[in-house]
C-alpha positions as a Markdown table, in Angstrom:
| # | Residue | x | y | z |
|---|---|---|---|---|
| 1 | Met | 40.4 | -96.3 | 63.9 |
| 2 | Thr | 36.9 | -95.0 | 63.5 |
| 3 | Lys | 37.1 | -91.3 | 62.4 |
| 4 | Lys | 33.8 | -90.7 | 60.5 |
| 5 | Glu | 30.1 | -90.8 | 61.1 |
| 6 | Tyr | 27.5 | -90.8 | 58.3 |
| 7 | Glu | 23.9 | -89.6 | 58.3 |
| 8 | Ile | 20.8 | -90.9 | 56.5 |
| 9 | Asn | 18.4 | -88.0 | 55.9 |
| 10 | Asp | 14.9 | -87.8 | 54.4 |
| 11 | His | 13.4 | -85.3 | 52.0 |
| 12 | Leu | 13.2 | -82.6 | 54.8 |
| 13 | Gly | 16.8 | -83.0 | 55.9 |
| 14 | Asn | 15.7 | -84.9 | 59.1 |
| 15 | Val | 18.5 | -87.0 | 60.4 |
| 16 | His | 17.0 | -90.5 | 60.8 |
| 17 | Val | 20.1 | -92.7 | 61.1 |
| 18 | Thr | 23.8 | -92.2 | 62.0 |
| 19 | Phe | 26.4 | -94.8 | 61.8 |
| 20 | Lys | 30.2 | -95.1 | 62.0 |
| 21 | Asp | 32.5 | -95.8 | 59.1 |
| 22 | Arg | 33.7 | -99.2 | 60.5 |
| 23 | Lys | 31.5 | -102.3 | 60.8 |
| 24 | Leu | 31.1 | -104.3 | 64.0 |
| 25 | Ser | 32.9 | -107.6 | 64.3 |
| 26 | Thr | 29.6 | -109.3 | 63.4 |
| 27 | Gly | 29.6 | -107.5 | 60.0 |
| 28 | Gln | 26.7 | -105.3 | 61.0 |
| 29 | Ala | 26.7 | -101.5 | 60.8 |
| 30 | Asn | 28.0 | -99.7 | 63.8 |
| 31 | Leu | 24.8 | -97.8 | 64.7 |
| 32 | Val | 25.2 | -94.5 | 66.5 |
| 33 | Ser | 21.6 | -93.3 | 66.6 |
| 34 | Tyr | 18.2 | -93.6 | 64.9 |
| 35 | Thr | 15.2 | -91.4 | 65.2 |
| 36 | Asn | 11.7 | -91.4 | 63.8 |
| 37 | Tyr | 9.6 | -88.2 | 63.9 |
| 38 | Tyr | 6.1 | -87.0 | 64.2 |
| 39 | Ala | 5.2 | -84.0 | 62.0 |
| 40 | Tyr | 6.8 | -80.9 | 63.5 |
| 41 | Gly | 9.7 | -82.9 | 64.9 |
| 42 | Thr | 8.7 | -84.7 | 68.1 |
| 43 | Pro | 10.6 | -88.0 | 68.3 |
| 44 | Leu | 8.3 | -91.1 | 68.1 |
| 45 | Thr | 8.2 | -92.9 | 71.5 |
| 46 | Gly | 10.0 | -96.3 | 71.4 |
| 47 | Lys | 11.4 | -95.6 | 68.0 |
| 48 | Thr | 14.5 | -93.6 | 69.0 |
| 49 | Tyr | 17.9 | -94.8 | 70.0 |
| 50 | Ser | 21.2 | -93.1 | 70.6 |
| 51 | Ser | 24.5 | -94.4 | 72.0 |
| 52 | Ile | 25.9 | -90.9 | 72.2 |
| 53 | Thr | 24.4 | -87.4 | 72.1 |
| 54 | Tyr | 24.2 | -86.5 | 68.4 |
| 55 | Ser | 23.9 | -82.8 | 67.7 |
| 56 | Ala | 21.8 | -82.8 | 64.5 |
| 57 | Gly | 18.2 | -84.0 | 64.2 |
| 58 | Tyr | 15.0 | -82.6 | 62.9 |
| 59 | Asn | 15.5 | -80.6 | 59.6 |
| 60 | Gly | 19.2 | -81.1 | 60.2 |
| 61 | Lys | 19.1 | -78.3 | 62.8 |
| 62 | Tyr | 21.2 | -78.1 | 66.0 |
| 63 | Lys | 19.7 | -80.1 | 68.8 |
| 64 | Asp | 20.4 | -78.9 | 72.3 |
| 65 | Asp | 19.3 | -81.5 | 74.9 |
| 66 | Glu | 20.6 | -79.5 | 77.8 |
| 67 | Val | 18.0 | -76.7 | 77.6 |
| 68 | Phe | 15.1 | -78.9 | 78.9 |
| 69 | Gly | 17.1 | -81.9 | 80.0 |
| 70 | Ser | 15.6 | -84.4 | 77.5 |
| 71 | Thr | 16.5 | -85.6 | 74.0 |
| 72 | Gly | 15.0 | -83.9 | 71.0 |
| 73 | Thr | 13.0 | -81.2 | 72.8 |
| 74 | Phe | 14.9 | -78.1 | 71.7 |
| 75 | Tyr | 16.2 | -77.0 | 68.3 |
| 76 | Asp | 18.0 | -73.9 | 67.3 |
| 77 | Tyr | 16.6 | -72.4 | 64.0 |
| 78 | Gly | 18.7 | -69.2 | 64.1 |
| 79 | Glu | 16.0 | -66.5 | 64.4 |
| 80 | Arg | 13.9 | -68.6 | 66.7 |
| 81 | Ser | 14.1 | -71.9 | 68.7 |
| 82 | Leu | 11.6 | -74.8 | 68.5 |
| 83 | Asp | 10.2 | -76.2 | 71.7 |
| 84 | Leu | 9.0 | -79.8 | 71.4 |
| 85 | Arg | 8.1 | -80.7 | 75.0 |
| 86 | Gly | 4.4 | -80.7 | 74.3 |
| 87 | Ile | 2.7 | -79.4 | 71.2 |
| 88 | Pro | 5.6 | -78.3 | 68.9 |
| 89 | Val | 5.8 | -74.5 | 68.9 |
| 90 | Phe | 8.1 | -71.6 | 68.4 |
| 91 | Pro | 7.8 | -69.8 | 71.9 |
| 92 | Ser | 8.6 | -66.5 | 70.3 |
| 93 | Pro | 6.7 | -64.8 | 67.4 |
| 94 | Asp | 7.9 | -64.7 | 63.8 |
| 95 | Pro | 9.7 | -61.3 | 63.3 |
| 96 | Leu | 8.5 | -61.1 | 59.7 |
| 97 | Ile | 4.8 | -61.2 | 60.8 |
| 98 | Ile | 5.1 | -59.0 | 63.9 |
| 99 | Tyr | 7.6 | -56.4 | 62.9 |
| 100 | Gln | 7.7 | -56.3 | 59.1 |
| 101 | Lys | 3.9 | -56.9 | 58.8 |
| 102 | Met | 4.3 | -59.7 | 56.3 |
| 103 | His | 2.2 | -62.9 | 55.8 |
| 104 | His | -0.9 | -61.8 | 57.7 |
| 105 | Glu | -2.7 | -65.0 | 56.8 |
| 106 | Leu | -0.4 | -66.9 | 59.2 |
| 107 | Ser | -0.1 | -67.2 | 63.0 |
| 108 | Pro | 3.1 | -65.5 | 64.3 |
| 109 | Tyr | 3.9 | -68.8 | 66.0 |
| 110 | Gln | 3.5 | -71.0 | 62.9 |
| 111 | Tyr | 6.2 | -73.4 | 61.6 |
| 112 | Gly | 7.0 | -73.5 | 57.9 |
| 113 | Ser | 3.7 | -72.0 | 56.8 |
| 114 | Asn | 1.9 | -74.9 | 58.5 |
| 115 | Arg | 3.4 | -77.3 | 55.9 |
| 116 | Pro | 5.6 | -79.8 | 57.8 |
| 117 | Ile | 5.2 | -82.6 | 55.3 |
| 118 | Asp | 6.6 | -81.2 | 52.2 |
| 119 | Gly | 8.8 | -78.3 | 53.5 |
| 120 | Val | 10.8 | -76.9 | 56.4 |
| 121 | Asp | 11.2 | -73.6 | 58.3 |
| 122 | Leu | 14.6 | -72.4 | 57.0 |
| 123 | Asp | 15.6 | -70.3 | 60.0 |
| 124 | Gly | 12.5 | -69.5 | 62.1 |
| 125 | Leu | 11.3 | -67.1 | 59.4 |
| 126 | Glu | 10.6 | -68.6 | 56.0 |
| 127 | Tyr | 9.2 | -71.8 | 54.5 |
| 128 | Ala | 11.0 | -73.7 | 51.7 |
| 129 | Gln | 10.9 | -77.1 | 50.1 |
| 130 | Tyr | 14.1 | -78.6 | 51.5 |
| 131 | Asn | 14.3 | -81.3 | 48.9 |
| 132 | Gln | 14.7 | -78.8 | 46.2 |
| 133 | Leu | 17.7 | -77.1 | 47.7 |
| 134 | Thr | 21.2 | -78.2 | 46.6 |
| 135 | Asn | 23.7 | -79.5 | 49.2 |
| 136 | Thr | 25.6 | -76.2 | 48.8 |
| 137 | Glu | 22.5 | -74.2 | 49.6 |
| 138 | Lys | 21.6 | -76.3 | 52.6 |
| 139 | Thr | 25.1 | -75.9 | 54.0 |
| 140 | Leu | 25.0 | -72.1 | 53.3 |
| 141 | Leu | 21.7 | -71.7 | 55.2 |
| 142 | Lys | 22.9 | -73.8 | 58.2 |
| 143 | Ser | 26.2 | -71.9 | 58.4 |
| 144 | Asn | 24.9 | -68.4 | 57.4 |
| 145 | Pro | 21.3 | -68.0 | 58.8 |
| 146 | Glu | 21.8 | -64.3 | 59.0 |
| 147 | Ile | 21.6 | -63.9 | 55.2 |
| 148 | Val | 17.9 | -65.0 | 55.0 |
| 149 | Pro | 16.3 | -61.7 | 56.3 |
| 150 | Gln | 18.2 | -59.8 | 53.5 |
| 151 | Leu | 17.2 | -62.4 | 51.0 |
| 152 | Ile | 13.5 | -61.8 | 52.0 |
| 153 | Glu | 13.9 | -58.0 | 51.8 |
| 154 | Asn | 15.5 | -58.3 | 48.3 |
| 155 | Arg | 12.6 | -60.5 | 47.2 |
| 156 | Ala | 10.1 | -58.0 | 48.4 |
| 157 | Ile | 11.8 | -55.2 | 46.5 |
| 158 | Ala | 12.0 | -57.3 | 43.3 |
| 159 | Glu | 8.2 | -58.1 | 43.6 |
| 160 | Asp | 7.3 | -54.5 | 44.3 |
| 161 | Glu | 9.3 | -53.2 | 41.3 |
| 162 | Thr | 7.8 | -55.9 | 39.1 |
| 163 | Lys | 4.2 | -55.0 | 40.1 |
| 164 | Lys | 4.9 | -51.4 | 39.2 |
| 165 | Ser | 6.1 | -52.3 | 35.7 |
| 166 | Phe | 4.0 | -55.3 | 34.8 |
| 167 | Gly | 1.2 | -55.8 | 37.4 |
| 168 | Gly | 1.0 | -58.6 | 39.9 |
| 169 | Asn | 0.4 | -61.6 | 37.8 |
| 170 | Phe | 4.0 | -62.9 | 37.9 |
| 171 | Arg | 3.5 | -65.1 | 34.9 |
| 172 | Asn | 6.2 | -67.1 | 33.2 |
| 173 | Asp | 7.0 | -64.3 | 30.8 |
| 174 | Glu | 9.0 | -61.1 | 30.6 |
| 175 | Ser | 7.7 | -60.0 | 34.0 |
| 176 | Asp | 9.0 | -63.1 | 35.6 |
| 177 | Ala | 12.3 | -62.7 | 33.9 |
| 178 | Phe | 12.5 | -59.1 | 35.1 |
| 179 | Arg | 11.7 | -60.1 | 38.7 |
| 180 | His | 14.4 | -62.9 | 38.8 |
| 181 | Thr | 17.0 | -60.7 | 37.1 |
| 182 | Leu | 16.4 | -57.9 | 39.6 |
| 183 | Phe | 16.4 | -60.3 | 42.5 |
| 184 | Asn | 19.7 | -61.8 | 41.4 |
| 185 | Ala | 21.2 | -58.3 | 41.0 |
| 186 | Leu | 20.1 | -57.3 | 44.5 |
| 187 | Asn | 21.5 | -60.5 | 46.0 |
| 188 | Thr | 24.8 | -60.0 | 44.1 |
| 189 | Gln | 24.9 | -56.5 | 45.6 |
| 190 | Ser | 24.1 | -57.7 | 49.1 |
| 191 | Phe | 26.3 | -60.9 | 49.2 |
| 192 | Gly | 28.8 | -60.7 | 46.4 |
| 193 | Ala | 28.7 | -62.5 | 43.1 |
| 194 | Asp | 30.1 | -65.8 | 44.4 |
| 195 | Leu | 27.5 | -66.3 | 47.2 |
| 196 | Ala | 24.7 | -65.1 | 45.0 |
| 197 | Lys | 25.6 | -67.7 | 42.3 |
| 198 | Lys | 25.7 | -70.5 | 44.9 |
| 199 | Leu | 22.2 | -69.5 | 46.1 |
| 200 | Gly | 20.7 | -69.7 | 42.6 |
| 201 | Val | 18.0 | -72.4 | 43.2 |
| 202 | Leu | 17.3 | -71.0 | 46.7 |
| 203 | Met | 16.6 | -67.6 | 45.2 |
| 204 | Lys | 13.9 | -69.1 | 43.0 |
| 205 | Leu | 12.3 | -70.8 | 45.9 |
| 206 | Leu | 12.2 | -67.7 | 48.0 |
| 207 | Met | 10.6 | -65.8 | 45.1 |
| 208 | Ile | 7.4 | -67.8 | 45.4 |
| 209 | Arg | 6.3 | -68.4 | 49.0 |
| 210 | Lys | 4.0 | -71.4 | 49.0 |
| 211 | Asn | 1.2 | -71.0 | 51.6 |
């Protein structure tokens, strides 16, 4: 009896192919779905197939086809939702830009710092290079999107304190060590030692936002 389905993802976490754990009688893979994407997540016309509604898709995010009544047009990113009916856009502004006055160089409606080729938008707030995250970190972000705003706040505190003590160069020296140590300490205080340890690589990525 077929009980499992498997995904084939790319470097951005995009789900391209899903198949069942049992082959067809012909010996071929039992294909559930396949999807190819334009940048920013719109499915390629004529290069998409699904035998059932599969809930994960672009960036591995939750796909809700009931919102607009068509496949692959709405994704839940946690803090915001991505509308793919026309030009891909977040209909609501980025809270970090509007309310916390961060990242003034970016549009409040941008996705992933306008870098859809080498990175993803973690939760509707922040850019990261998805292929540098461990499987544990990817799972934690998908299941705990609420931790990201606090991570960002902790990063800002660590950067401000480093600037006060060493200036703003952030070179790979004692200033960099101070910044990472403080960031780890703040995250341990915010989330506990176990979760902070699991987020080790992600912490380093969030320390340097790539624009």
